[in-house]
N, C-alpha and C positions, 0 to 999 in steps of 0.2 A: 559351351559345355559347363555344367554346374561344377563349381569348385569343390574338390573333395576335402573334407575336414578330417584330419587324422586324430586330433585330440580335442576334448572339451576345453573351453577357454579357462576353466578354473582347475585344470589338472594339477598344477603346482601351487595353488593358492596358499599363501601364508608361509611357504617353505623358505627358510633362510639358507641360501646356498653360497658357500665361500669358494670363489673361483681364483686360482692363481693364474697369472698372466692373462687376466680378463680385459685388459685395456686395448688389445689389438688382436688381429688375426682370428683364428678359430675360437679363441677364448671369448672374444667380443661377440662373435656370431652366436655361440652357444648361450652366452649371457642374455643377449637380446631375446632368444627363443624362450628362455626361462621366464623372462619378464612378461612376454606375451601370454604366458600360461599362468600368470599370477604369482610367481616367485618374487622374493625380495633378496636379490643377490648382494654380496659384498665382494668387490673385486680388489685384488692386491697385485702390486708390482713395484718395480724400482722407480719408474718415471711417473712422478706424481702429477705432472702437467697433463700427461696422456690419460691417466686414470680419471682426472677431473673432467677432461674434455669428453671422454667416453661416457662417463656417468651422466653428464648433462645431456648429451646427445640421445642416449637410450631412454632416459626419463622423459624427454620431450616426445620421442617417437612412440613410446608405449603407454605413457601416462602412469607408469609404474614407479615403485620405490626401489632405489639403489643407493648404496654407499660405497666408499672406497677407503683404503688405507695404503700408505706407502710401505713397502716391505721388500727387503732382499731375502728371499727364502734360503739363501746359502748361509745365513747367519742364524744359528740355532737360538741364541738368546733373543734376537729380534723377533723371531717367530713366536716364541713364548710370550713376549711382551705384547705383540699385536693381537695374538689370539686371546690373551687375557682381556684386552681392551674390547675386542669384538664380543666376548662373552658377557660383558657388562650389560648388554641389551638382551641377553638370553642366549642359550646355546644355538649353534647352527645345526641344521638338520642334515646337510649334505656338504661334503668337501669334493670339489672337482680339481684334481691335480692336472693342470693343463700346461703350466709354465715349462718351457724347454729351451734348449739351445742345440744347434747342429751346424755343421758345415761340411762341404765336400773337400776331401784332401787325400793325397797319398800318405798312408799311415807312417811310413818311414821318415816323412818330413816333419812330423808333429813333435813339438816340445812337450815336456811334462806339464807345462802351464796350459797348453792347449787341451790336453787330456783332462786335466783337473777342472778346467773351466766348464766343460760339458757335464762331467760327472757330478760336480758340486751343485749344479742347478737341477739336473734331471733326477739323480739318485739321492743325493744328500737332502736337497731341498724338499723333494717329495716325501722322503721318510720323516723329516722334521715336521712337516705339516700334518702328516697322517698321525704321527705319535701325539702331537699337540692336541689334535681334536679327539683322537681315540681315548686318551687317558681321561679327558674331561667327560666324554660320554659315559665311560665306564664308572667313573666316580659318582656321576649323577644318575646312573641307570637310565640314560637317555638313548633311545634308538638312534643309530647313526648310519650313514651311507657314504662310502668313499668310491668315487669313480675316477680312474686314472687314464690318461691318454698315453698309450704305448705305440707300438708299430709292429708290422708283421715280421720285421727282421729281429724282433726281440727273441724269437725262438729259432729263426734260421741263421741269424748273423748276416752281415753284409760288408763287403769291402768298401773302402773309401768313406765310411761313416762309423769307424770302429768305436770311438768313444761313446757315441750315441747308442750303438748296438749293445755295448757293455752295460750302460746305464739303464736302458729300457728293459733289458733282460732282468736286471735287478729289481726294477719296479714291478715287473710281472711276477717275479718270485715272491716279492713282498705281498702282492695282492692275493695270490693263491694261499700263501702261508697264513696271513692274518684272517682270511675268509674262514679258515678252519678254527683258528685260535679264538677269534672274536665273535664268530657267528652265534655261539651260545650266549653271548652278552648282548645280543640284539643289534650287532653292527655287521653290515655286509659290505664286501669289497668286490668290485668288478672293474674291468678295463675295456677300452675300445682300442682296436688296432686299425687306424685309418690307412688307406692307400693314398694315392695322389689327390689332394684337395687344394687347389691353388689359392694361396694367399700371397700378397706382395712380398712380405718379409721372407717367408720360406722359399718362395720361387726364385727370388733374387740370389739367395745363397746356394740353393741346391739344383735348380734347373735354369741356369743363366742364359741358355740359348734356345732358339726355336727348334734347332735340330734335336737337342736333347728332349724337349717337350714332345716333339712328334714321335720320337723313338719310345718315350715313356707311354704315350697313348697307344702305340701300336702293340704293346705287350699286354694290354688289358682286354680280356675277352669281350667285354661290353663295348669296347671301342671308344671310350671317353673317360675323362677324369670325373671325380665326384662333384656333385653339387653340394655346396656348403650347407644348404638347408637339410639335406639328407643326413648329414652328420649331426646337426643340431637336433633333429627329431629323434634320432637314436639316443642321444645323450638325455633328452627329456624323458624318454621312456625308462631308461635305466635308473634315473633318479626319482621316478615317481613311485607311489605306493603300489601301483599295479604290477610292478616287476619284483615284488617282495620275495619271491622264491628263487630268484637268480642270485647266486652267490659264488664267488670264486671263478667267474667266467670271464673270458676275453672274447669280445665280439668283433669279428673282422668285417670291415666295410671297405672293399677295394675293387669291386667289379670283377673279382676272380683273379686278380693280378698274381698273388703269391702262389696260388695253386697252379696257374699256368706256367710259372717259372719252376715249380717243383717237379712236375711230371717229366720223366726222362725223355719221352718221345713227343712232347708237345711241340717240338720244332716242326713236326709234320704239317702244321698249319700253313707253312710256307710252300708246300709241294703244289705243283700245278696239276691240272687234270691229266696231262700226259704222264706225269710222274706216277700218279695214282694208278693209271692203267697198267703200269709195269708191276705194281705191287698188289693187283687185284687178287683176292683169295681164289684158290682153285674151285672150279665149278664141280658140283657133284655129278 
């Protein structure tokens, strides 16, 4: 079968894309896809050895250009300094807010430090990065594009990941608010809400057993977890010029998982044929 080509290979040619948490996991996967399409990413994160290794690996695989900077996005002053340094080579065109932290826990067992650890990365760090890029774009009258990775429980909430739910809800509110405020300045903001996309780091913390993984898949109408390439392609579309009229939107990519959980009578999927026979509507 002939391979289907979703995008032209120069879709993102010349675009400078700043990716937080780009050294591992989904950040690395999306960065690789951007490079395959001609972008010149700058990845940032706390572990410089990981960033350097990832940059070398992706440059070798794609023959593209990539750079990296060590940065703790929880530190507002460090964010300003690093973004200043990046801007010396010209403005970035896209900011991908991908860096996050999460863990599964009974909420009553959490200390304030545990709550702060997640909110500092997800909400504070994302807002620091967005403001740092946004104010420079506005000052220079340069068009900008911010894409943030949120989650479906940003609007539904979820037990056992409460700090993450609080922080992601804040990022979604920021996205929608600034899409209105900054849209007239040539800056658009959108978000992606992924369902289960297995990566080693996230899976070890959130889905540590096969039983949990099987249960998770059983709730998804499509019967499977996401393929990481599917998420990377969606991100590529939302940062490209062809999606220029999408602003203030959150795109869910989860195989129908959250809708399946939201419907009051979706539990009926577990009924047998005999059960259904009992509930058959009356014949005319």
